[in-house]
Steps between C-alpha positions, in 0.01 A plus 500: 500500500646835402509791740336825399750784466363849558697793356422838651647836589658498842369711782723676754428226752660247260849654502639282779371184329654618171832552678480146641431353156790696351746392768379140478527496120834680477667329798658243267725777364643571845693175464676607179547871560772641724341592833545880472344496151213279621428733794496800266270314260272391787470858620423614145222240479343621823538867407317440172211325672454766764589800282253718318650483151321195352201581281338185629577196710344188351447188706396142445296318761407138552247433775535863617876455551738720301728270299635740238561863429634744246560873501429723202690829466447783251861547383867423561511805724229374736607134478874545547570869548667489157343747258807460278371154394233690307215257566176696507261207496401255773764284666416175675715442806532250777284226357487242776321171556516306825693177452189308613298649211752462219391308194136610530520783245504779758789691338335484158174637639683784677687590179179492296333730751797741490480500119124564509546788743781643285273497195228676701757770580554548125842333495624303202779320686562333835859483622683301763853423613655180629835328528636165389461356850124509434519268201157341551344848504680589176355189334151601613540856373620378161217247478254784566645711218752725672806582291839620613525878516879530506490879505342485847759267654673629808773393737439440869853465631645215296158363401348566160131577545334415170217705356198334340203654323159372399332666203148518638331565167660195337420291808135594490479409130682171548298390803167626361454733795571254778738735679 
């Protein structure tokens, strides 16, 4: 029997649960990142959840329990404090799915909702950034139609953070409006 996944906009009261999901989902990277870098990354995760710069916080629930989340920002300036990246369309950040809910399609539903919201905002693209250590996420993004956006790559210390972009208009045509 499949579990019903509800995708909705988060409320302020959900921020602590979102933070828990993020830390649970991203904890695996603490084992491969140097401790100072992990602590900086962890603080960045928490700052993004509790900050006021996301356009929207999107969550996934199963049985009224938050099992996934994603943050949508308006630009590279609001997402990263980097206006020089020149991204003036929505950016998806901090997509997270609790390890217990992986494999259920939660991430795909969160991405589709972010794409739908981006279209409603009048955007033609949805951007995101990730690194090679998140190889399973990269495979998902590519399967969903994201293409590398090399011009938006950035360095975080010694780590290449790869830019990806989804052409929302092509995606809508190719999925017959299922985004």
